[in-house]
C-alpha positions in Angstrom: 34.4 -89.6 -3.3 32.9 -90.1 0.1 35.0 -92.5 2.3 31.6 -94.4 3.4 29.2 -96.7 1.4 25.4 -95.6 1.0 22.9 -96.4 3.7 19.4 -95.7 4.5 17.8 -93.3 6.8 18.3 -94.4 10.8 17.4 -93.9 14.2 15.1 -90.6 13.9 15.7 -89.9 10.6 12.8 -91.0 8.0 12.1 -91.0 4.5 11.2 -87.9 3.2 11.7 -86.0 0.0 14.5 -85.8 -2.9 15.1 -83.4 -5.7 17.7 -81.9 -7.6 19.4 -78.4 -8.9 21.3 -77.7 -11.9 25.0 -77.7 -10.2 27.3 -77.6 -6.7 24.2 -76.9 -4.2 25.6 -74.2 -2.0 23.2 -72.6 0.0 19.4 -73.4 1.6 17.1 -72.3 3.9 13.4 -72.7 4.7 10.6 -70.5 3.7 7.1 -69.7 4.9 7.2 -71.1 7.9 8.5 -74.4 6.4 5.9 -74.4 3.2 8.8 -73.8 1.2 12.7 -74.8 0.8 14.9 -72.8 -1.2 18.3 -73.9 -2.6 20.9 -72.1 -4.7 23.5 -73.5 -7.0 27.3 -72.3 -7.4 26.2 -71.0 -11.0 23.5 -68.7 -9.8 20.3 -70.8 -10.0 17.5 -70.6 -7.4 15.2 -72.8 -6.7 12.0 -72.8 -4.5 10.7 -76.5 -3.5 7.3 -77.2 -1.9 8.1 -78.0 1.9 6.3 -81.1 2.2 6.3 -82.8 -1.2 9.6 -81.5 -3.0 7.8 -80.2 -5.7 9.0 -77.4 -7.7 7.3 -74.8 -6.9 9.4 -71.7 -9.3 13.1 -71.7 -10.5 15.5 -68.9 -11.3 18.3 -69.1 -13.4 21.4 -66.9 -13.2 20.6 -65.0 -10.8 24.2 -63.9 -10.1 26.6 -63.6 -13.0 29.8 -65.8 -12.0 28.0 -67.6 -9.5 26.3 -67.0 -6.1 28.0 -66.4 -2.8 25.3 -66.1 0.2 21.7 -66.0 0.7 19.6 -65.1 3.8 16.2 -65.9 4.7 13.9 -62.7 6.1 12.7 -63.8 9.6 9.1 -63.5 8.4 9.6 -65.9 5.5 8.0 -63.9 2.8 11.3 -62.6 1.2 14.9 -63.4 1.0 18.1 -62.0 -0.2 21.1 -63.2 -2.0 24.4 -62.0 -3.5 27.4 -63.1 -5.6 30.6 -62.9 -7.6 28.8 -59.9 -9.9 28.8 -57.2 -6.5 24.8 -57.6 -6.9 22.6 -58.4 -4.2 19.2 -58.9 -4.8 15.8 -59.1 -2.7 13.6 -61.6 -3.8 9.6 -62.8 -3.5 9.9 -66.3 -1.7 6.4 -67.4 -3.0 7.5 -67.2 -6.8 10.7 -66.4 -6.6 10.6 -62.8 -8.2 13.0 -59.7 -8.0 11.8 -56.9 -5.4 15.1 -54.9 -5.8 18.6 -55.4 -7.4 21.2 -53.5 -5.3 24.3 -53.2 -7.3 27.6 -51.8 -5.1 29.9 -52.5 -7.7 32.8 -54.9 -8.8 33.3 -57.3 -6.6 32.3 -60.2 -4.2 29.4 -59.5 -1.9 30.0 -62.9 0.3 28.2 -62.1 3.4 24.1 -61.2 4.2 21.9 -61.4 7.4 18.5 -60.2 7.8 18.5 -58.7 11.5 16.9 -60.7 14.3 13.8 -58.6 13.6 13.8 -58.1 10.3 14.1 -54.0 9.7 17.9 -54.5 8.1 20.0 -56.5 5.9 23.4 -56.3 6.6 25.7 -56.9 3.5 29.7 -57.5 3.8 31.8 -56.2 0.3 35.3 -56.2 0.8 36.5 -54.2 3.4 32.8 -52.7 4.2 29.5 -53.4 5.5 26.3 -51.4 4.4 23.2 -51.6 5.8 19.7 -51.7 4.4 16.1 -51.3 4.9 13.4 -53.9 3.7 13.3 -51.8 0.3 16.9 -52.3 -0.1 17.3 -48.7 0.6 20.8 -47.9 2.4 20.4 -47.3 6.2 24.2 -47.1 7.5 27.6 -47.8 5.7 31.3 -48.8 8.1 34.2 -47.1 7.4 37.1 -49.7 5.7 38.0 -52.2 8.2 42.3 -53.0 8.1 41.2 -56.3 6.2 38.5 -57.7 4.1 35.3 -58.4 6.7 35.1 -62.4 7.1 31.8 -62.7 9.1 28.8 -60.8 10.0 26.2 -61.4 12.5 23.2 -59.8 14.8 23.4 -59.3 18.6 19.6 -57.9 18.9 17.7 -55.8 16.1 19.9 -52.8 16.3 23.7 -53.7 17.1 25.8 -55.7 14.2 28.4 -57.3 15.0 31.8 -57.7 12.4 34.7 -59.6 11.9 38.0 -59.2 10.6 42.0 -60.0 10.5 42.7 -58.2 14.2 39.2 -57.5 15.5 35.5 -57.6 16.3 33.5 -54.5 16.0 29.9 -53.7 17.3 27.7 -51.4 15.9 24.7 -49.8 16.5 22.9 -49.4 13.5 20.0 -46.8 14.7 22.1 -44.4 16.5 25.0 -44.7 13.4 27.8 -45.4 16.3 30.3 -47.7 17.4 29.7 -49.8 20.6 32.5 -52.2 21.1 35.9 -53.1 19.3 37.3 -56.5 20.7 41.0 -57.0 19.6 42.8 -60.1 18.9 46.1 -60.9 16.9 45.1 -63.1 14.1 43.0 -63.9 10.9 39.3 -64.9 12.1 37.8 -66.6 9.6 34.0 -67.8 11.0 31.9 -65.8 13.8 28.8 -67.0 15.8 27.2 -64.9 18.8 25.4 -66.3 21.8 21.8 -66.1 21.7 21.8 -63.6 24.4 24.8 -61.5 22.4 26.8 -61.8 25.4 29.6 -64.5 23.7 31.2 -64.1 20.9 33.3 -67.3 19.3 35.3 -67.1 16.4 36.8 -69.7 14.8 41.0 -68.7 13.3 43.1 -69.5 10.9 45.9 -70.8 13.1 43.3 -73.1 14.0 42.0 -72.4 17.4 38.7 -70.7 18.5 38.8 -67.4 20.3 36.2 -66.0 22.8 35.4 -62.8 24.3 32.5 -62.4 27.2 31.0 -58.8 26.3 29.9 -58.6 30.1 33.5 -58.9 31.6 35.6 -58.0 29.1 37.6 -61.2 29.6 38.6 -63.6 26.7 40.2 -67.2 25.6 41.3 -69.7 23.5 40.7 -73.0 22.5 43.5 -74.8 20.4 44.3 -78.3 19.6 42.2 -78.4 16.4 43.7 -80.3 13.3 42.1 -77.8 10.9 40.6 -74.0 10.5 37.0 -73.7 13.2 34.9 -72.8 9.9 31.9 -74.1 10.8 30.2 -72.7 14.8 26.9 -72.8 16.4 24.8 -72.0 19.7 22.7 -74.2 21.0 19.1 -71.9 21.7 20.3 -71.2 25.1 23.9 -70.4 24.6 25.4 -72.8 27.0 27.1 -74.9 24.4 29.1 -74.5 21.4 29.4 -77.0 18.6 32.8 -76.3 16.4 34.3 -78.2 13.7 37.7 -78.3 12.6 38.2 -82.1 11.8 36.1 -85.0 11.3 35.6 -84.6 14.5 32.7 -82.1 16.4 34.3 -80.6 19.7 31.4 -79.1 22.1 32.5 -77.0 24.7 30.0 -76.2 27.6 30.1 -72.4 29.3 27.9 -73.5 32.5 29.3 -72.6 35.3 32.7 -71.5 35.0 33.1 -73.4 31.6 34.7 -73.6 29.3 38.2 -72.5 30.8 39.7 -75.0 32.6 37.3 -77.9 31.2 37.1 -81.0 29.1 35.4 -80.1 25.6 32.3 -83.0 24.2 33.8 -85.0 20.9 31.3 -86.1 18.7 33.3 -89.3 16.4 30.8 -89.9 13.8 32.1 -89.3 10.4 35.2 -90.2 8.8 35.7 -87.0 6.6 36.1 -83.4 7.6 32.6 -81.6 9.1 31.4 -79.5 6.4 28.4 -78.3 7.7 27.0 -77.5 11.4 23.8 -76.6 13.1 21.9 -76.8 16.3 17.8 -77.5 16.4 15.9 -74.5 16.3 14.9 -75.4 20.2 17.0 -77.7 22.6 20.3 -79.5 22.5 20.2 -81.8 19.4 23.2 -81.1 16.9 23.3 -82.3 13.6 26.2 -82.1 11.2 27.0 -83.0 7.4 30.4 -83.9 6.9 32.7 -83.9 3.0 32.3 -87.8 3.5 28.2 -87.6 2.9 26.7 -88.6 5.6 24.3 -86.4 8.2 24.5 -86.9 11.9 22.2 -85.8 14.5 23.1 -86.2 18.1 21.4 -85.1 21.3 23.9 -83.5 23.2 24.3 -83.8 27.5 24.8 -79.9 29.5 28.2 -81.4 29.7 29.1 -81.1 25.7 29.3 -85.4 25.0 26.5 -86.9 23.4 25.0 -89.9 21.7 23.5 -89.9 17.5 19.9 -90.4 17.6 19.8 -90.4 13.5 21.5 -90.4 10.7 21.8 -90.4 7.3 23.8 -90.3 3.8 23.1 -87.6 1.4 25.0 -89.0 -1.6 28.5 -86.9 -1.7 29.9 -83.8 0.2 27.1 -82.0 2.3 27.1 -77.8 1.5 24.6 -77.4 4.2 22.2 -78.7 6.4 19.0 -76.8 7.6 16.4 -77.9 10.0 13.0 -77.3 9.6 11.4 -74.6 12.2 9.4 -76.6 13.9 12.4 -79.4 13.9 10.1 -81.8 12.4 12.8 -82.5 9.2 15.9 -81.9 8.5 17.3 -81.0 5.2 20.8 -81.5 3.2 22.4 -80.1 0.1 25.5 -81.6 -1.7 28.2 -81.6 -3.8 26.2 -83.0 -7.0 23.0 -80.6 -6.4 21.2 -83.2 -4.5 18.7 -81.9 -2.3 17.1 -84.5 0.7 15.0 -83.8 3.5 14.1 -86.2 5.9 11.5 -86.5 8.6 12.4 -86.0 12.0 10.8 -87.9 14.6 10.8 -90.5 17.1 10.2 -93.9 16.1 7.4 -95.8 17.5 8.6 -99.2 17.4 11.7 -101.0 19.1 14.2 -100.7 16.0 15.4 -97.5 16.8 16.9 -98.7 20.5 20.3 -99.0 20.8 21.2 -96.5 17.7 24.6 -96.5 17.1 
């Protein structure tokens, strides 16, 4: 149960809408340029809500037998992909939830999906291998087996894919079907985030640290001292700030100047329990965090990574995921009880927002 009492939206958070899905909500995202909000629950249910009102537009039961694991919405917002414990990847229509293509990979979990920056490719991590499909679901490329299960995937540009597993991050040129670069480090990597320009690679590690590399120089460094595994990482749109989890605090590293080596990170201490979701706004230095205590907080950061809260709300239970609307004028949260909440996000015109803490 959350350790904090329920509270009304504060600061730049304003009442929006709420809805419920059938089970623990684990993935969500905006589609159709913010006109649709898609939610997936742990048992495989998919739901499409009208973005402004929360009206249920469509629902799909048991999209994946055994449970849903991942979802990725295409950059154009018209189609999306899901995967689950049944070893199947499904490509669906955002407008009505109807299936376009089912890709059967075999027995096993498909835990990671990601459309490329331009939307030409869909990358899929399946055990120790990664496959890339086009929008029609036709295979374009497949990797050799990695040394261990692939723990994260991310696109650095429209043709280059990064994968993380135990001991290394590998960059693949999908168009030319070759390996561009391998970054090695002896440790179990549990999360990965690339800077927007693709140069900085940040990975959370099983040993409660964040390891990062600069591809342009080949230099790497490690940030230690986290109480737990940094499972959630997020760069701002400029690549200057990296927000990381690992406890109830958000630790923010600044890559401006010669940082973050030899510098002190910023810290945001707004939650009573560990961070369970983390996301920068699409533009600017606003970072939103959700916690196991059910709270959602947005903070405005300075260049050094420190900052102040500008809005907060209570989601009701452990926050499974958060998502900024494409225009950053609304923020959504889903929780472990299947509750979906969308708050409008804007500056109050009254004096009541001054001095928000």
